[in-house]
N, C-alpha and C positions, 0 to 999 in steps of 0.2 A: 388226691392225685399222687401216685407214686414218685419218689424222689428220683433223680438221675442214677443214683447209686442202685437203687431197687430195680430200675429198668435195666441197668447193666447186669445185674445179678440175674435177672430173669432172661435176658437175650443171649448171654454167652455160655449157658448152660452150666453155669457154677453153682446154681441153686440145687440142681439135681445131683451134682457131684457131692456137695456139701451135706445134702440129705442123706445120701447113701453113705457117706462116711460117719454120720451121725447114727445112723441106724446100725451100722457095723460096730461101732463103739458100743452101743446100747446092748446088742446081742452078745458081744465078748463079755460084757459085764454081767450077763444073765438077766437083764431087765426086759428083754423081748426074746421070744422064741426064734429058732432058725426059719420056721414057716412064716413068722411076722416079717422078718427080714426080707425073706423071698417075695412076699406080698408087696412090701414097699418098692423092691427093685422092679417088679413086674409092673406094678401100677405107675411108677414113675416114667415107664416108657410111654404110656398114653398121654398125649398132650393135654386133654381135658383133665384128666386125674391130677396130673403134674400142676396144671394151672390151679385147681382147687386147692392143692396143698401149699403152693406158693401164696395164694390169696390168704390162706388161714394163717400162715407165717407173717405175712405182711401186716395183717390186722393186729397180730400179738406184738410184732415189732413197733407198730405205731403206738400201741399202749405202752411199750416199754421204751419210747423215745428214739426208735429207729435202728438201723443196722449199725452194730458197733464198729467203730473206726479207729484206726491208730492216729498218732500225732501228725502223721504224714498225710492223713485223709485217705489212706487205703482201708479196705475192709480187714477187720481184725478177724481172721478165720478161726482162731482158737475160741474166742467168744461166740463167734456165729454157730460154730458146731456145738458148743456147750448149749447154746439157746435151742438149736435144732433138736438136740438130743432130749431135752425137756419136752419138746413138742411131739415126739414120736407117738405117745399114746393118742393124741388127737388125730394124727395122721392115720393111724391104724384104724380109728374109728371112722374117718372119712372114707377110707378104701372099703370097709364093710359095708356102709351105707349105700355105695355104688357099684358093689360086685354082685 
């Protein structure tokens, strides 16, 4: 069962924002192409595709002990972005499977 923080992440749209930010960072670093970035942006507009991406991220987060939080109990966005950046190749594979 997802934690309260994971549910918040999914409901308020912050997962998509963090995903896009991580993809943009990856594209600027030359780790993904401009086309792959565009694919992620477009796919993340589809609620089903975004849910699959979020679930893949949640599974990996569960394996890595959950969403990184600060000492104040808030989401550590820098660590979450770094995590999502590592997950971009998996997300690209998910997109290609369902496109």
